[in-house]
N, C-alpha and C positions, 0 to 999 in steps of 0.2 A: 893454648888450644888452637889459636890461629896458626901458629908456626907448624903444629902437627898437621893441620888440614892442608897447608901449602906443601909439606914434605910427603904427605900421604894422601894421594888423590882418592883413596878408598874411604877416608874418613867421612862419614855421612853427616848431614845436618842433624839427623835424629840422634846420632851418638854424641855429637857436640852439644845438643840441647840437654841430653841426659847428664853429661858431665857438668855442665853449667848448673843444672838443677841439683846435682849432688853437692857442688861447691856452695850453692846458696844455702841448702840445708845444713851444711856443716857450719857455715858462718852464723846462721840463725841459732843453732844449738850452742855455739860458743857464746853468742850475745846473751843467751838466757842465763848464763853464769855470772854476768856483770850486774852488780847492784843498780836498781833503777835510778838512784840519785846520781850515780856516776855516769850512767848513759845520758841523763838529762843534761848534766853539766857538759859532757862531751859534745852533745848536739848543739848547746848554746855556743860553745867555742867554735865549732865548725861553721855555724851560721854566721858568727861574727867575721870569719875569714872568707866567707863565700863572696865571690865576685858577681856583680849583676849579670854579666855575660854568661855565667855558669847556668843561669835559670832560663836562658833562651834556647829552646829545643831545636830551633832551625839552624843553629850554627854548630856543626859537629867538628871536632878537631880531626886532624888527619888520621890518627889511630882509630877513631870511632868510624870514620869513613871506610877504612880498610876492612874493619870487622863487619860493617853493614854490607859491603860488597861481597863478602863471603857467603852471607846468608841470601 
């Protein structure tokens, strides 16, 4: 989506937000098909590998900074 907005100056924030909303809805629908015990175990594994700096909202990686600047 960010590449599309760079290549097409007509891509509006509103349309990008709509595309993001559609993608989130699709992911949510997909997650509804996963058994809850599998989701729970997956979350536990993800939490075990999470780095402390991942929880700090003030430090954005360069890709996130690029996306933020587009909005």
